C-alpha positions in Angstrom: 200.6 97.3 -9.1 200.4 97.4 -5.3 202.3 100.9 -5.3 198.9 102.1 -6.2 197.3 100.6 -3.1 200.1 101.7 -0.8 200.1 105.2 -1.9 196.3 105.1 -1.1 196.9 103.9 2.3 199.7 106.4 3.0 197.4 109.0 1.6 194.7 107.9 4.1 196.8 108.0 6.9 198.6 111.5 6.4 195.0 113.1 5.6 193.6 111.9 9.1 196.9 113.5 10.6 196.6 116.6 8.8 192.8 116.9 9.5 193.5 116.5 13.2 196.1 119.1 13.1 194.0 121.4 11.1 196.1 121.7 8.2 194.9 123.3 4.7 197.8 121.2 3.2 200.6 118.8 3.2 203.6 120.0 1.8 205.8 116.9 2.1 205.6 113.2 3.0 208.8 111.3 4.0 208.6 107.7 3.8 211.2 105.1 4.9 211.3 102.0 3.1 213.4 98.8 3.4 214.8 96.8 0.7 212.6 93.7 1.6 209.4 95.6 1.8 208.8 94.6 -1.7 208.1 97.9 -2.8 209.5 99.4 -6.2 209.9 102.9 -5.1 210.0 104.4 -8.8 206.5 103.0 -9.0 205.4 104.6 -5.8 206.8 107.8 -7.1 205.0 107.6 -10.1 201.6 106.6 -8.7 201.7 109.5 -6.1 200.6 112.3 -8.2 197.6 110.4 -9.6 196.4 109.2 -6.1 197.1 112.7 -4.3 195.3 114.4 -7.1 192.5 116.5 -6.1 193.3 115.9 -2.3 195.0 118.0 0.5 198.1 116.2 -0.5 197.9 117.3 -4.3 201.2 119.4 -4.2 203.0 117.5 -1.7 206.5 116.1 -2.4 207.2 112.5 -1.8 210.4 111.6 -0.4 211.7 108.3 0.4 214.6 107.2 2.3 215.7 103.5 1.8 216.9 101.8 4.7 219.2 98.5 5.0 218.7 95.2 6.1 220.2 94.6 9.6 220.1 91.2 11.2 220.9 89.9 14.7 222.6 86.4 15.1 221.4 84.3 17.9 224.4 82.3 17.9 227.2 85.2 18.6 225.1 88.0 19.4 226.5 90.1 16.6 224.3 92.9 14.9 225.2 93.6 11.2 224.2 94.6 7.9 224.8 91.0 6.2 226.9 90.8 3.2 224.8 87.5 2.3 221.2 87.6 3.2 220.3 86.1 6.4 223.9 85.2 7.2 225.9 86.7 10.0 228.8 88.3 8.9 230.8 87.4 12.1 230.2 83.4 12.5 228.4 82.7 9.3 225.4 81.3 11.2 221.9 81.1 9.4 219.9 81.6 12.9 219.4 85.0 12.6 216.5 87.6 13.2 215.8 90.4 11.0 215.8 93.6 12.9 215.2 96.0 10.0 214.9 96.0 6.1 211.2 95.0 5.4 209.6 98.3 6.8 207.4 100.8 5.3 207.0 103.8 7.8 205.9 107.3 7.4 208.9 109.2 9.0 207.2 112.5 9.0 204.9 115.0 7.2 205.1 118.7 6.6 201.8 120.4 7.1 200.9 123.9 5.9 198.3 125.6 8.6 196.1 128.3 8.2 197.4 131.6 9.3 195.4 132.9 12.2 195.0 136.4 12.4 193.8 138.3 15.7 191.3 141.3 14.8 191.8 144.1 17.6 188.9 146.4 18.1 
């Protein structure tokens, strides 16, 4: 189950970011995952509570946005969401380049920071 190792990797990255910003907790993690990334989102969501237990992200919500496949056609210059994988919708050429759809990206994280109080004497 590579979703478990993917969760660990995401957790390591967001923990480093949280520590750099002196956060006391991570409230939410927003991921952007393409359909060609090879990730079972449901398994990822089930693995997250196991991996985050006892960490700064233990109570964080994991939100996943699924992207679409987008290609560029070298023959006609069209950019599209192909109806058939890697085939241009306009000229039906297979000489295409993948623009999006295979990504796994941390879109953003929501951090909880310590409330600072000023003591006035």
